[in-house]
C-alpha angles and dihedrals in degrees: 000000000000090000093051093043091051091047091053091047091052091046094047096046092049107122093230089052092050094045090047090051092049087062092058097045099075124102111259110217093190094056093033095231145076104291091232088061093049090047091050091051088054096042092051092045099249096124142010103188113090141121118274095259093054091049090052090048089055089059089057096044099049099069089048089056091047091052090048091054090053092048097052099036099248130127122239088244091055091050090047090053094046093050096053085099109084091220090064093048089051089048093051090048086055091053092052092049088050090056089048095054104028107015121223107320138170106270099020123243114210122218090251132006108289088211135024118196106206121193092209094185137358093217110117139173095210134061104220118190095220100041109148089199098050083227127190111104127037116254118254093238102043115148117272123234089259093050091047093053091048090052088051088056091051092046089050092052091045089058101249110169103193133029115193112194113208140151146120090330110326093200089066090067106097094214095045096112092049088052097048091047092048088054097044090050087057089060094255118139105241122212130179125209109200143153088243097228095112096047101108120157092270095051092044089056091047091051090050092048092048093058101262107150103169128045124191113195124185121232116172102180146324120299116315093013089063092042091050090048094048097044096232129094112235095022092121095058091047095047091051088050090051090052092051090051094049091048092047091050092057102251125151095249126203121184112205126200124191101211121213136149086276095067105015090115092057100057095095090045091051092049091050088050090050090056094048091050093048102238123162104227140020111201125194105214114206112238109244120188097234131129110346088352088080087071094061100042090133088068090067115124117242118243089254091053092047091048093049089049093051093049089050092052090047095052094043095052099084093049101043126095088221128056109251117217139171137203087214105106090209086072088084093054091048092051092048093046090050093046092236117182088241135051116216110229127172104322093329136084109223114210108229095202089102093052098253099124089118085063085077093072089056097046088042135185122275109034101190106139091354108060097016147355133206132237121208124216091260093050098261112147121223132177086246138341093265093049110080100198114118112217098171145326131250092226094069112004125093102238095206093052091047092050092048102040115019107126094213090056091046091052091050090051093057107078093178093071099056116112112256092341091067092067094047116110087224094054095112095053094036119009091170128264106298092196089058091050091050094046094050100037108017086237122094091203094063119100124273105254093203094071119100088227090059095051091129088059092048092050089051093051092047093050090048091049093050092046091053091048093050089062 
């Protein structure tokens, strides 16, 4: 596997390959798509009609696909079948654009964000203790419908694969279904992150009809535990009903749980409920002291508690009816150390039975500014939603230039320069959570204090916190 991967890396990083791919990454006005996407459709046999430039691009792309098949032990026919879905083709086009602009790096940098998490409004019907956005009321300068659709156009041309609309509560925005349909019609995979309380049968159908494919619903405990966390009595029952309606309507459903000392004991019960409800994924969300979360910093798990939780998720993965994931980048290290049959990558557990565990180093851990970025309701751009460092704004910045040249993004992509984490042998599959480093230290290149390997850092922070509180 190493020889094949090394060969593909040398082949992909060849100057001629990169220059040839740059020709294919522009947007083709004649064909109405990114030239790489058109080239893939031709190379994979999905279309024959295209302009001369796109047909030439297909001749460049096909040998790269063939080399990729050999590297990752799949046949061309298997690849062809997989990429019948337009979202996969869009994702592959993004990979090729990444090779053209950045080469093959560890971890890999795509040619555009694979995913944009977009807080479409800060209006919300709950009062969550840990809310990174301090949501409740909409901002005075939130993007208008016209501005939002214009940004969707820009993201589509950039090559973004997934837009996850979040908030606040996105279902409180009156034009949300118009926005999701517009994005879906552009060929973008549309996700919705919601508290679930507003997903009645009617709204579930509207979401489906407007192009939403994936629904993430937050559930932070059982019964009163969830209600207390979310600040509204009865929220648990309404959220569970929302999950049921989403499953019934055929969405890919991910239940997310921000785990703290307040609800640590409920994790196993929530997973059991997820299995009973028939959801697809359970995702442990790392607590990050941002927004209102800064007021409950004492609820943070210790490195030992986090390690125990990740080991539990790892061991349970093969027996659970749902896939168990975590936003803690340390999950990949834990899986590798425990010789699991999967390697957690960014929001996906890669099965290692086909010998592709080394792929984890290329997909990498923390994806802030590398795999995705976030857009606030007023258009501000951040490395991720938990990372309150504004690097631009969609109203006046060129998104392509920002992705290619922003120095904060470039720092975040270089795992070798991170303090302590940069010398760890697992830095390419993990690298620590950069949002946690930023929120604790005001410096995204500091270590993630939640890792068992950074216990000294955690103890220092804990002692400092206790000293401040004693005064």
